[in-house]
N, C-alpha and C positions, 0 to 999 in steps of 0.2 A: 157559533159557540156563544153561549150565554155567560154572563158574569153575575155572580151572586152579589146583590146589593142589600145591605142591611140597614135598618133604621138606627139601631144601636149596636155597639160592639158586644158580641156575646162573651160572657165570662163564666168560667167554671167555678163552683164553690165546693164541690165534693166529688170524689172519685171512688169507685168501687169496681172490683173485678169478681164476678160470680158466674158460675155455670158457663164458662167459656165466653163471657160477654164483658165488654167494657161499658160501664155505666157512669155517665157524667151528668151531675145535677148542675143546672145553670142558675145564675142569679135571678133570672126572670121567672123561675118556677118550672121551666121545662126540664125534662130528663131525656138525654140521648142514650140509646142502647145500640151498640154495634158489636158484631162478632169479633172475637180475638183473632180469628183467621185473617182479618184485615191487617193485623200488625204482628208479623211473625216473631219479632223479638219478644213481644209480650207472650205470645203463644208458647214459646220455648223457655220462658223464665220460671224461676222458682217463686213460691209464694212470698218469700222474704223480699226478693227483688221487686215483685209487683207492688208490694206495700210501701216501698221506698220511692214515693213520687213527690214532686214539688210543683206547685202552681207558679208559672212564670208571669211577670208583668201584671199582677193583679188578677190572674185567671185567664189570660188570652190563650195560654198554651199549658200543656202538661209535660213535665220532664221526668224520666226515669233515669237518674244518673248512672246506676249500676249497669244499665242496658244500652246507654247512649241512644235513647229513644225520646223523640220530641213529637208531640201531636198538637197541632193548632186546633182550637175550638171552631174556628171558621171552616176549616177543612172537614171536620166532623159533620158540621151542618150541611156542607156541600156534598157529603157522601164520598169523600176522597179516601181511598185506601193508602196504605204505605206505598211510597214510590220506590222503595229499595228493590234493587234487582235480585233475581234468584241467585245469581252468582255471589253477590255480596252477602246475602243471608247464609249461603253455604259456607263461605269463608268465615263468617262470624261464628257459625255453629262449630266449625273445626277448631278455631282458636279457643272457643269456650270450652270444648271438650278437653283440650290439652291443658287449659288452666285449672280445670276441676280435678285433674288427676293428682 
């Protein structure tokens, strides 16, 4: 198993969600684009919830407080998808459906 070693800590400066993709601009000029299917909570969120994001620790991670979703930039670079189990997502979706009624 290899470990990702970085010369500098990658930090996000801008976030967008378009066409079922999460787009993250980094301070060093790179742009990461990953499918929303990697992050089921984002997939099942409303536009308003997706727009309510916060950069944590100067950009090392992104948080969507309405969704209880946190994505680390290093993980994005390493190609890590959400580690949340299918059962957990199903439970979250049921609770979400109940609260939206």
